[in-house]
N, C-alpha and C positions, 0 to 999 in steps of 0.2 A: 466546187469552188476551191480555190487555193487557200491553204491555211498559212497564216503568218504568225510565228511565235511572238509573244508579247515583247520580248527583248528586241527583236528585229523591228517591230512596229514602233517601239520607242525611238530607235535610232532613225527610222524613216521620218518620224514626226519632228525630231530635233533638227535633222538635216533640212527639212522643208521650211523650218522656221529660222534657218540661217546659223545654226550652232555647229555645223560640221566644218566650217572654215575657221582657220586661225584668225585671231584679231590682227588688225594691221599693226606693223611694227614702227612705221613712220608716222608722218603727219596725217591726221584724219581730216578729209575735206568734204565738200558737198557731194562729190561723186560717191563716196562711201555711204553717206546718208541716203542718197537717192536709191542706191542699190538695196540697202537694208529696208527702206520703206516699201520698195517694189517687191521685196521678198515677202514681207508680212502683210502687205496690202493696205494697212491703215494703222494709225496709232490712236489708242483710246485716250481721251482727255479726262482728267479728274481734278477737282479743286483742292484736294488734300495735299499739303506740302510738308508733311512730317519729316521727310528726307529731302525731297525736291519734287517739283511738279511731276506727276506720274508719267507723262508722255516722254520725258527725257530718259527714263530708265530703260525701256526696251532697246533703245538705240545703244546705250552704254553697255547693256548686257551682251550685245553682239559685237560691238566694235571696241569696247574698252573706253578709256578716257577720250573724250572728244570735246571740241568747243561748242558749248550749248548755243552760243550766238549764231552758229551756222544753221542750226535747226530753227531758231527764232527767225532768221532771215527767210528761210523757205516758207515759214508759216505766217510771216508778217506779224510776229509777236514782239513786244517790247517788255523787258523785264522790270523796268522801273519808270517812275514819272507819271504824272497825272495831267500833263498839259495836252494841247491839241494833238491828236494822233497823226502820225505820218501816213499819208495816202500812198499806197503802193501802186505802181503801174501795173494794171491787170495783165499786160502781156508778159510781165516778168514773174508773176505769181506761179508757184509750183505746187503749193498745198492749199486746200480749202477746208473749211470746217462744215460738217453736217452730221446728221444722225446716220452713222454707219453701223458700228457696234457701240451703242450709246453715242454720246458726243465724241466725234473723232476727227482727226486730221487725215485727209485723203489726197492722193494726187488729183490735180484739177481735171485730168482727162476722164476721171471716173464720174464727174458730175452728171452727165446724161444717163448713167446707169441708175441714178437715184431719183430721177424725176418722177418715176411711178410713185415713190413715197411722198413726194411733194404733192402729187395729184390726189393722194389718199389722206390728206391732212384731216379731212372731215371725218375719217374713220380712225386714224391712228394718233392724232394729236390728243393732248391731255384735255380733260373735261373742262377746265377753265377756258381754254382756247375755243373749244367748240361752243361753249355757252356764250362767249363774246361774239362769235360769228352770228349766232342766232339772235342775241339780245341787243348788241351794240355794234353793228357793222360799220356805222359811221365813224366810230372812234378808230377802228382799224384803218379806214381810208384817210383819216386825219393824220395818224401817225406815219403812214406811208408818205404822205405829202411832206411831213416834217423831215423825214429822212431824205427825201428828194431835195429839199431846200438846204438842209444843214448837215447832211451826213458826211463822215461817219459820226454817229452819236452813241452815247451811253444810255442805258435805260433811265437813269436819273435825269437826263436832259430832255425827256419828253414833257416835263412840266406837270406831270400827273402825279399827285402825291398819294401815298398810302393812307387810307382812312384812319383817323385817330383810333387808337385802341386795338388795331389789328397787329397780330404778331409779326415779328421781323425775321423769321427763320429763313433757311436757304430756299424753301419752296413757297414762301408766303409772298408771292409777287404782287406788286401793284398793277393797276390796269395798263399803264404804259408799258411795263415789262411784258405783260401777257400779250398785248398787241404786237410788240416787236417779235416775240417768240413765235406767234402765229405767222407773221410775215416771213420769218426765218424758216419755219417748217415748210411753208408753201414755196419757198425759193424766190420770193419777190425781193427780199433783202438777203444779204449774206454777211458773214463776219469779216469785216475789213481787217481786223486784227484784234489783239488783246493787249491791254496795258495793265500791269499788275494782275494779270489773268482776268480782267474784266472785259467782256466782249464789247466790241464797237460794231455798230450796224451801219451798213450802207447799201445802196441799190446794187443788185446783183451785177448789173452791167458795168458798174464802177469797180467791181471786185474781181470778177472772173474774166479770163481772156476772151476776146471776141470770137475766136474760132471755136472755143468750147461752147459758148452760148449758141453759135450758129450750127452746131452739130445737130442733125435731126434727132428727135426724141425716139428712142427705140420702143418697140412694143413692150408692154410690161413683162410678158413671159420671156422675151429675148433678153431684156435687161437682167432679170432674175437668173436666167440660165448663165449669163456671163459672170454674175456675182458668185454663183455656186462654183464655177470653174476657178475663179480667183481663190475662193475658200479652199477648194480641193488642192490646188497647188501649194497653198500656204500651210495646210495641215498634213499633207502627205497621205495619211490614212486616217479615216474618221467614220463615225456613224452618220446616218442621215440627220439626226438632230444637231450634231456637231457642225455639219456643213451649213445647215439653215441658220444656226445661231450666229455664225460668224458675221453676217450682215443683218441679223434679226429679221429674217424673212418670215412671212406667215407660214405656219406649218403645212397647210394644204399645198401651197406653192412649192415649198421645200421638198415635200414628198414626191410631187409630180415631176419636178425638175430633176431630182436625183434619179428617179426611175427612167426618165427619158435619156439621161446621159449614160446610164447603164446600157440601155437598148442600142444606143448609137455607138457604143464601144469607147466612149470618152472616159468612163469610170469603170473599174473592174470590181465586181462584188467579191469580197473575200471574207474569211473568218479570221478573227484575231484572238489568240489565246483563249481566255475564259470569258470573253465578252459575250453577253447574252443577246446581242442584237447584231444584225449584219453590219459589216464594215465595207468601206469603199476606198479603193486605192487609186490615186492619180498615177497613171501609167508612167509618166515621166519622172516620178519621184526618185531621188537618189536613195541608194540603199547601202550606206557605209557599213563597214565591219566594226568600226569603233567610233566613238565620239569622245573628244577630249576637251569638253567645254568647262568653263568655270564662270559663274555669274550669280549675282544677287538679282532676283526677279521682282519687278513691280507686281503688286496684286492685280494690276490691270494689263499685264503682259499677255499678248495673244497666245502664248504657249500654254498659259494656265488659267485664262479668264473663265473658261468653262469648267467649273469645279468638279462636276461629275466625270467629265472626260479626264481631268487631272488624276482623279482617284483610279479610274480604269487603266490609265496608261502608266502611271508612276507608283500606284499604291500609296498615294499621298493625300491624306484627308486635310483639306485646306479650306478654312472659312475666314473671311475678313471680319474682324471683331471690333471695328471702329464704333459701330452703333450698339454694341453689346455693353451693358453696364459694367463698369470696371471690376466689380466684385465677381462677376460671372465669366470674365474672360479666361480662357484656358492658356493662351500663349502671350497675349498682349494687344496693344492698341494698333500698331502698324507693323505687321510682321512680314518680312521678306523671305520667301523660300530661297534656299541655296542650292544651285545646280552644280554638280561636280561630276565630270564624265558624262554618263548618260542617265544619271539618277538625281532625284531630289533628296539630299542627304541630311539637311538640317533646316532650321528656320530661326531667324533672329528678329526680335522686337527692337527696332532701332529708330533713333530720332536725331536729327541734326539740330544741335543747340547753337545757333549762330552767335548769340550774345557772348557765349563763353568759348567759342571756337572748338566745340566738342562734338564728335560723333559718338553718341552714347548708346550702348547696347544694353537695354533694360532686361533682356532675357535671351538665352541661347539654348536651343534644344536640338539634340541629335535624333535622327530617325532610328528606329530599332535595327540592330544588326550592323551598324556602321563602325568602322575603325575610327574611333573618336579622336585619337591623337592626330591622325592624318587629316581628318576633316577640320579639326581646330586649326591646324597649321595653314591649310589652304584658305580657310575662311578668314583667318587673321590677315593674310596677304590681300585678299579681296576687299576686306573692310578698310585696310590702309589705303588702297588705291581709290576707293570711294571717298574716303576722308580727304585725300589730296585733291581729287577732282572737284569736290565741293568747296575747296579753299579753307578747310578747317584745320585746326592745329594738332588734334590728337584723337585717338580712339580710346574710349573708356568703357570697360565691361563691368556691369553690375553682377550680382551673385545669383540671380534667378535663372533656373534651368539646369538640366543635367550636363550641358556642354559648357557652362559658364566658367568653371574653374580652369579647364584646359584651354579655353579660348583666352581667358585673361592672361594665363601664363604665356601663350603664344604671342599675344599682342605685346607683352613686355611692359 
């Protein structure tokens, strides 16, 4: 097997994720967005908006400042307002929402590749959905009919209230929401769009293009094989678990598919640095001699969402501490890694305080061995660009972290 040094593997991975190309210098339009989404394969969604909704950040990391409204148009999202949602012509829809790598935005052409997951809802869906199928299938049928008559609808518009005394946390769904999510998981309804990030549900045939729905459903193993190919192109070089995790494939299917692609010559088995497991190279991957990237990364960016791979590839130990009690957090609530060149060189705990027009850096930390003055200067510029893109007035740096003093001086 060929051996790839870790530094070369890192550059291959960054190029595969779209970081080898310079950011556009002119107007960024829908063509740039389509190319970026095609490169990474999908954008993970998340409800936390400490800086901005997470799916906006991977596009910005690769393209620089761009009009978020363009991505909203591709996804049929609306940023504000609670009135009747606009129904988008299915033939013009470019992105749809489904369980890719968690909840994700994906190109509509990929919908047939995920029908095997829809068919496995009885195995993969959450327990509350499976219980409803078993105990109250009539309610699911009633909610489907409601969507047929009135869609697109919100979960609150099913008319099914949460029982008194039940908690109201993120995952404490009432039965109407559970029924809608089951229908969404099985593909009978789809996300027509989001308003204020709240999902609106409608019949799949009123959301997705007719030619996509008419595409024959591939066999499960064929679909999973194509998903591994997409993951391999997007990762460049990766372990088998990395490849399977990109679209959250069952481990047995991932192992079998990767082995098959090696036998057919579509993947090359290699060794990477000190990795303790085999690695697999996509033969068409670019192998640049240098990477000159600069970006603040979302915790849900596909470059770093696999934390163990991030540690292997970048020597960067990264954990999201949102759900860690404040007193036990090491770096902060919403921490963005800072990519400079081909390395993750720092991390910042940052929040967009829209009421005061401030992008506030609660903590800034350099990775060991970095030239901190240079990192602080580059990070200050990137934070100012982020601040401007968010429409905020100023960057303010607090005193926490070993990079804070130099960053505060660089921000001015």
